[in-house]
One Martini backbone bead per residue (centre of mass of N, CA, C, O) as a GRO file, in nm:
protein
  131
    1MET     BB    1  14.001  -2.506  10.537
    2ARG     BB    2  14.047  -2.222  10.763
    3LEU     BB    3  13.909  -2.234  11.094
    4LEU     BB    4  13.764  -2.001  11.317
    5LEU     BB    5  13.621  -2.043  11.625
    6ASP     BB    6  13.396  -1.918  11.783
    7THR     BB    7  13.304  -1.960  12.092
    8HIS     BB    8  13.008  -2.060  12.039
    9VAL     BB    9  13.085  -2.262  11.814
   10TRP     BB   10  13.259  -2.447  11.980
   11VAL     BB   11  13.041  -2.529  12.178
   12TRP     BB   12  12.825  -2.624  11.978
   13SER     BB   13  12.998  -2.845  11.834
   14LEU     BB   14  12.993  -3.020  12.115
   15LEU     BB   15  12.683  -2.967  12.247
   16GLU     BB   16  12.506  -2.813  11.977
   17PRO     BB   17  12.508  -2.890  11.654
   18ALA     BB   18  12.210  -2.807  11.564
   19ARG     BB   19  12.281  -2.487  11.563
   20LEU     BB   20  12.414  -2.554  11.304
   21SER     BB   21  12.476  -2.550  11.000
   22ARG     BB   22  12.524  -2.761  10.750
   23ARG     BB   23  12.782  -2.631  10.642
   24VAL     BB   24  12.935  -2.639  10.912
   25ARG     BB   25  12.909  -2.939  10.976
   26THR     BB   26  13.058  -3.028  10.722
   27ALA     BB   27  13.323  -2.877  10.778
   28LEU     BB   28  13.376  -3.024  11.056
   29GLY     BB   29  13.381  -3.320  10.905
   30ASP     BB   30  13.637  -3.223  10.747
   31ALA     BB   31  13.966  -3.340  10.744
   32GLY     BB   32  14.079  -3.105  10.543
   33ASN     BB   33  14.037  -2.922  10.770
   34GLU     BB   34  14.101  -2.644  10.976
   35PHE     BB   35  14.108  -2.593  11.337
   36TRP     BB   36  14.044  -2.304  11.544
   37VAL     BB   37  14.149  -2.139  11.856
   38SER     BB   38  14.127  -1.901  12.096
   39PRO     BB   39  14.228  -1.801  12.408
   40VAL     BB   40  13.992  -1.601  12.431
   41SER     BB   41  13.775  -1.820  12.442
   42VAL     BB   42  13.863  -1.935  12.709
   43TRP     BB   43  13.824  -1.678  12.868
   44GLU     BB   44  13.522  -1.654  12.811
   45LEU     BB   45  13.446  -1.920  12.952
   46VAL     BB   46  13.548  -1.844  13.229
   47MET     BB   47  13.361  -1.598  13.263
   48LEU     BB   48  13.084  -1.738  13.217
   49THR     BB   49  13.112  -1.944  13.451
   50ALA     BB   50  13.161  -1.739  13.683
   51LYS     BB   51  12.864  -1.598  13.617
   52GLY     BB   52  12.657  -1.843  13.536
   53ARG     BB   53  12.602  -1.854  13.201
   54LEU     BB   54  12.779  -2.126  13.214
   55THR     BB   55  12.801  -2.490  13.182
   56LEU     BB   56  13.089  -2.696  13.248
   57LEU     BB   57  13.180  -3.036  13.231
   58PRO     BB   58  13.299  -3.039  13.534
   59ASP     BB   59  13.475  -2.799  13.420
   60VAL     BB   60  13.636  -2.569  13.241
   61GLU     BB   61  13.920  -2.689  13.241
   62ARG     BB   62  13.842  -2.983  13.156
   63TRP     BB   63  13.678  -2.912  12.907
   64VAL     BB   64  13.909  -2.786  12.746
   65GLU     BB   65  14.107  -3.014  12.757
   66ARG     BB   66  13.922  -3.221  12.617
   67ALA     BB   67  13.859  -3.059  12.359
   68MET     BB   68  14.161  -3.045  12.266
   69ASP     BB   69  14.216  -3.362  12.270
   70GLU     BB   70  13.937  -3.469  12.101
   71THR     BB   71  14.005  -3.252  11.885
   72PRO     BB   72  14.101  -3.103  11.569
   73ILE     BB   73  14.258  -2.851  11.736
   74GLN     BB   74  14.395  -2.527  11.728
   75GLU     BB   75  14.610  -2.289  11.861
   76ALA     BB   76  14.586  -1.942  11.850
   77ALA     BB   77  14.797  -1.713  11.901
   78VAL     BB   78  14.880  -1.438  12.105
   79THR     BB   79  15.021  -1.192  11.937
   80ASN     BB   80  15.157  -0.904  11.845
   81ALA     BB   81  15.008  -0.894  11.573
   82VAL     BB   82  14.727  -0.922  11.692
   83ALA     BB   83  14.729  -0.677  11.878
   84ILE     BB   84  14.775  -0.471  11.648
   85GLU     BB   85  14.525  -0.551  11.470
   86THR     BB   86  14.302  -0.443  11.659
   87ARG     BB   87  14.350  -0.140  11.568
   88ARG     BB   88  14.270  -0.184  11.250
   89LEU     BB   89  13.996  -0.248  11.314
   90LYS     BB   90  13.647  -0.225  11.191
   91LEU     BB   91  13.423  -0.215  11.443
   92PRO     BB   92  13.084  -0.164  11.574
   93HIS     BB   93  13.244  -0.249  11.842
   94ALA     BB   94  13.416  -0.291  12.179
   95ASP     BB   95  13.476  -0.587  12.197
   96PRO     BB   96  13.771  -0.732  12.278
   97ALA     BB   97  13.727  -1.027  12.193
   98ASP     BB   98  13.642  -0.971  11.900
   99HIS     BB   99  13.903  -0.829  11.820
  100PHE     BB  100  14.092  -1.071  11.870
  101ILE     BB  101  13.951  -1.278  11.691
  102ALA     BB  102  13.958  -1.118  11.426
  103ALA     BB  103  14.266  -1.072  11.424
  104THR     BB  104  14.340  -1.367  11.410
  105ALA     BB  105  14.214  -1.424  11.137
  106ARG     BB  106  14.389  -1.225  10.980
  107VAL     BB  107  14.681  -1.312  11.057
  108PHE     BB  108  14.614  -1.639  10.990
  109GLU     BB  109  14.414  -1.674  10.756
  110LEU     BB  110  14.108  -1.700  10.860
  111THR     BB  111  13.789  -1.828  10.902
  112LEU     BB  112  13.514  -1.697  11.061
  113VAL     BB  113  13.301  -1.871  11.278
  114THR     BB  114  12.972  -1.716  11.305
  115ALA     BB  115  12.670  -1.553  11.465
  116ASP     BB  116  12.772  -1.266  11.467
  117ARG     BB  117  12.640  -0.998  11.313
  118ARG     BB  118  12.862  -0.788  11.351
  119LEU     BB  119  13.086  -0.961  11.215
  120LEU     BB  120  12.943  -1.030  10.947
  121ARG     BB  121  12.902  -0.709  10.867
  122ALA     BB  122  13.188  -0.571  10.880
  123GLY     BB  123  13.414  -0.676  10.655
  124THR     BB  124  13.716  -0.741  10.803
  125VAL     BB  125  13.650  -1.054  10.771
  126ARG     BB  126  13.639  -1.371  10.712
  127THR     BB  127  13.326  -1.550  10.682
  128MET     BB  128  13.097  -1.784  10.853
  129LYS     BB  129  12.786  -1.882  10.888
  130ALA     BB  130  12.663  -2.076  11.158
  131ASN     BB  131  12.308  -2.044  11.122
   0.00000   0.00000   0.00000
């Protein structure tokens, strides 16, 4: 499987794996799967840490660098096609980060692993329920 980890799923997978369903933990442990993250998720982490809503040690920059180096995860580029796809999505909310992440899943033909009920119910992208 080719899995795009939503921002919270990426963090949980590294810091709180017990929050993930058995199915997701099994998928994350399968070396035959591909794991992807969007730069938009990195941006979300930067914003959350700046607002004090999340603490990543020793800081967000080094946490992301270490997470990318130490796990078999690929960066899904924010391309022109992804930006255009955000306009085609029919999501029930206006969160731009969710639009970019969902568009990334569609353009790169990835399954979005998320606990976000709005994304799970939208039906606009293949999803896997995270918890």
